[in-house]
LUMRO-188573 format. One record per residue (C-alpha): residue number from 1; x, y, z. Coordinates in pm, 1 decimal, padded with zeros to 6 digits. Example, Ala and Ser with C-alpha at 12.3 -4.5 7.8 and 13.67 -1.06 7.14 Angstrom:
BEGIN
  resi        xx        yy        zz
     1   01230.0  -00450.0   00780.0
     2   01367.0  -00106.0   00714.0
END
This chain:
BEGIN
  resi        xx        yy        zz
     1   04521.5   01898.7   00152.7
     2   04482.7   01749.3   00525.9
     3   04026.4   01876.5   00527.2
     4   04017.0   01740.0   00200.3
     5   04116.4   01394.6   00358.0
     6   03951.5   01453.9   00616.1
     7   03660.9   01533.2   00379.6
     8   03715.6   01221.2   00192.8
     9   03724.8   00988.1   00492.8
    10   03412.5   01011.0   00607.8
    11   03354.1   01011.8   00263.3
    12   03417.2   00591.0   00306.1
    13   03322.5   00553.2   00657.6
    14   02975.7   00621.7   00553.6
    15   02999.0   00394.2   00257.2
    16   03116.9   00087.3   00514.1
    17   02853.2   00230.7   00708.8
    18   02598.1   00196.9   00438.4
    19   02759.2  -00124.0   00346.5
    20   02752.5  -00289.3   00701.0
    21   02408.1  -00167.8   00785.9
    22   02211.9  -00254.0   00466.9
    23   02151.9  -00662.8   00424.3
    24   02038.0  -00588.0   00827.0
    25   01787.0  -00373.3   00750.4
    26   01676.6  -00528.7   00466.6
    27   01711.9  -00878.5   00608.1
    28   01461.6  -00725.8   00926.0
    29   01192.6  -00596.9   00621.9
    30   01176.8  -00908.3   00442.8
    31   01120.8  -01140.7   00822.5
    32   00836.8  -00905.0   00878.7
    33   00675.7  -00836.2   00529.6
    34   00735.2  -01167.0   00411.0
    35   00612.5  -01357.8   00647.4
    36   00234.2  -01528.9   00648.0
    37  -00015.4  -01444.0   00856.8
    38  -00031.6  -01678.8   01219.8
    39  -00310.8  -01868.7   01217.1
    40  -00411.3  -02190.9   01273.3
    41  -00492.0  -02430.8   00986.3
    42  -00872.9  -02467.1   01006.1
    43  -00840.8  -02888.2   00935.2
    44  -00719.6  -02867.0   01295.4
    45  -01136.2  -02759.1   01394.1
    46  -01325.0  -02943.4   01096.5
    47  -01305.7  -02576.4   00902.5
    48  -01362.4  -02635.4   00515.7
    49  -01294.3  -02403.8   00331.8
    50  -01336.6  -02268.0  -00008.0
    51  -01262.6  -01933.4  -00216.9
    52  -01332.4  -01875.1  -00542.8
    53  -01227.2  -01541.9  -00742.9
    54  -01408.9  -01375.4  -01037.1
    55  -01255.6  -01323.5  -01290.8
    56  -01087.3  -01704.7  -01272.2
    57  -00810.5  -01706.5  -01325.2
    58  -00730.1  -01334.1  -01119.9
    59  -00610.1  -01016.9  -01341.7
    60  -00330.6  -00772.3  -01251.6
    61  -00495.3  -00447.8  -01172.5
    62  -00790.2  -00487.4  -01155.5
    63  -01098.8  -00591.7  -00935.9
    64  -01085.2  -00949.0  -00809.1
    65  -01345.3  -01076.0  -00651.3
    66  -01340.6  -01280.0  -00426.5
    67  -01668.1  -01535.9  -00259.0
    68  -01580.1  -01746.9   00027.1
    69  -01767.5  -02051.3   00215.0
    70  -01672.9  -02173.7   00503.4
    71  -01829.4  -02550.4   00609.3
    72  -01776.6  -02672.2   00910.1
    73  -01926.5  -02995.7   00937.6
    74  -02223.7  -03070.5   01198.1
    75  -02065.6  -02727.5   01416.0
    76  -02260.8  -02400.7   01318.4
    77  -01951.6  -02130.6   01449.1
    78  -02012.9  -01785.4   01410.9
    79  -01730.5  -01549.0   01308.8
    80  -01599.6  -01245.2   01464.1
    81  -01421.0  -01175.1   01122.9
    82  -01339.7  -01384.4   00796.9
    83  -01047.2  -01184.1   00542.5
    84  -00795.1  -01253.2   00287.0
    85  -00403.1  -01245.4   00326.0
    86  -00216.1  -01193.2  -00027.3
    87   00176.5  -01208.8  -00085.1
    88   00359.2  -01305.0  -00413.7
    89   00534.6  -01608.3  -00377.9
    90   00938.4  -01526.7  -00292.9
    91   00871.9  -01195.5  -00247.7
    92   00999.3  -00956.3   00001.6
    93   00703.0  -00719.8  -00027.1
    94   00350.3  -00693.0   00271.0
    95   00121.5  -00848.3   00255.3
    96  -00210.6  -00659.5   00040.3
    97  -00498.5  -00759.0   00366.9
    98  -00929.8  -00683.6   00303.1
    99  -01139.4  -00802.4   00539.1
   100  -01423.5  -00966.1   00355.7
   101  -01864.9  -00930.0   00465.7
   102  -02077.1  -01168.2   00560.0
   103  -02303.5  -01169.5   00264.9
   104  -02538.2  -01500.5   00423.0
   105  -02452.6  -01817.7   00691.1
   106  -02074.4  -01921.4   00583.2
   107  -02021.0  -01726.5   00370.8
   108  -01832.7  -01409.0   00211.1
   109  -01771.9  -01163.6  -00024.5
   110  -01501.3  -00883.1  -00118.3
   111  -01300.4  -00770.2  -00347.3
   112  -00899.8  -00792.3  -00442.2
   113  -00600.7  -00637.0  -00672.4
   114  -00320.9  -00819.0  -00688.5
   115  -00114.6  -00547.3  -00774.6
   116   00178.7  -00761.3  -01026.3
   117   00136.9  -01108.6  -01239.1
   118   00280.7  -01403.4  -01133.6
   119   00268.3  -01630.5  -00821.3
   120   00045.6  -01565.5  -00544.9
   121  -00042.6  -01694.0  -00202.2
   122  -00412.7  -01600.8  -00094.3
   123  -00460.3  -01687.4   00300.0
   124  -00789.4  -01650.1   00420.7
   125  -00867.7  -01604.0   00767.3
   126  -01108.7  -01678.6   00999.0
   127  -01076.8  -01498.7   01357.3
   128  -01344.4  -01574.2   01631.2
   129  -01297.1  -01588.1   01983.9
   130  -00898.2  -01471.8   01989.7
   131  -00794.1  -01731.7   01735.1
   132  -00731.0  -01743.2   01387.2
   133  -00842.9  -02015.8   01161.4
   134  -00673.0  -02053.4   00822.7
   135  -00575.8  -02214.6   00479.4
   136  -00362.3  -02126.2   00230.0
   137  -00389.2  -02118.1  -00211.3
   138  -00189.1  -02077.5  -00439.9
   139  -00292.2  -01911.7  -00775.0
   140  -00152.8  -01781.2  -01113.8
   141  -00239.8  -01398.5  -01143.6
   142  -00199.8  -01297.6  -01524.1
   143  -00075.2  -01003.4  -01648.9
END
């Protein structure tokens, strides 16, 4: 009889431990994955970011071509890397990130795939000399 009681007690202890630990582990995932990439706003250095997608609006689970143009007034800036980071609005999921390739002066291109339809935040991030500058775009992805 005491053996059964001991097993039952361990079972309840395990369930209680899981219920206590689960919220902490989930909140850790949400803060790490749901967070936007760190960058300074592109406007702080006079950087104007334009982004186009083909198709427009984007379609979930299809290749989407991204074309980004960076204009900086009179300053000619060479970027070491330009990338896009996509995260679904109000979701605790890791961002999808794609590095874009330079196709001509101040113009970068690449492909992304949105995993599902709905509202997304796409962040264009340009890096130079260890600093990141970015701009966010909100878009609805079709199913």
